[in-house]
Steps between C-alpha positions, in 0.01 A plus 500: 500500500748234387704526182657155530257221408558221750317251281794540258759546772439219750594554862522217754469531879846536647653657188762762579382817320675832444272789399764741372396864496184396680352851528175481695533120518210369289685197361679432828164487681358253247805274531469510879132402474606204284734369770836619370800619697510856374759775503367836381788733414495864392730800528213716629509471878157656550333245274689215665374606842143496368549157343635369832188631678274323249695175538446520877130575454461206261666265748277626780188452285603145406521582129821303447520121541721326753862496391477821296741777597535860391782752536514858375840662458680789334758410240675578174388305193854519361659355814253255651591398856444128440724202420495334158196281428301626800157505335267272307307791353584862418240762402590844370191698403503848342856567619749446218379802302629717789854358523786610271693174542220257418750233393663525841165447670431194285845362587432539871161329469658209314771475765256464791262268310559127533541287185153394393351806671248734338500872437221742406581838346237765426556837332277761337406392148653695213186629324296632795816633666606684184162676496558617859848632416362682194218664695703606804864565580406522869390135488858376470735795554494480879757378750481121510265493201500283191822529303424257216215329317552131428389323188402142581774347286761728658407389852491132403843533339644649819340221704662238273836676509486486880490120476127447548255310281171682433200267492202730473374858481177700492359849546301632796292794624346621175240703689777701663653628176220752426520624859866591461437655161240724663740581784769597251259705289352697791817515714655215697445690826151616411262257669208744489434483126157345451606230248785393730276485808228311314737242358670456837164416655449238229837341578436493873159341439659244270775410750260473793206325330669310214185503286484251215451771234826681575693174552392382154575840349848512649586149382392597148691829506822379667661384175424840346557765770615307807697745719760244611710240322567192715774245430570172680831312490694223671864471599636187331700235681864485397590206275683233700831554322492875559389459862786258560754735343380789718517282811859399414591867450387582852 
């Protein structure tokens, strides 16, 4: 289940991609399938080992085109182990709401992104997320849980302040908002409640079968209750005069 829409966020074979806070690796896998040179980074060593296994399985099954590469590694989002301008593309999906120093993370992403490169940021949307917080303290008051809820304009302002230029945004996963509301209402750890189990089956069916009815419904509902807010931005090239001044300074 992808949150980033690659029709709005073009990816070319050979692009150097960093999936920052990759989690289970869903976006990293898609980039690998599209022929990119992917680095999937996360602080969770267990998840990184699983991602590495899936990369190896994909290579063995011939799912990635010739020239594509994939690396999974542990790392700190606030101290990325890469030189400046190492990547053409950076993706950070459902991560920034967990990190106290979100401006620091944005600064690191900008540092490792080449001028003209593209970045995709996804976070839980304010409205649906606020419902979850209202229904359940356990939803967010856990170690490593969500520490803030972004409004769209707040996130876009932080992206601009980091030196990036937003060029598009949208909402995603409307069908998942009611599921999390049910989880929060019946207990986030209670998977046995009938409404939760029934709705989970619906989501699994939707993900596996992709029926037209639910695809149309989700597209219609995304602007209203989409679970995620997705923003796309580019890193501008330095003006010639400024670039020359910085070169002289070094």
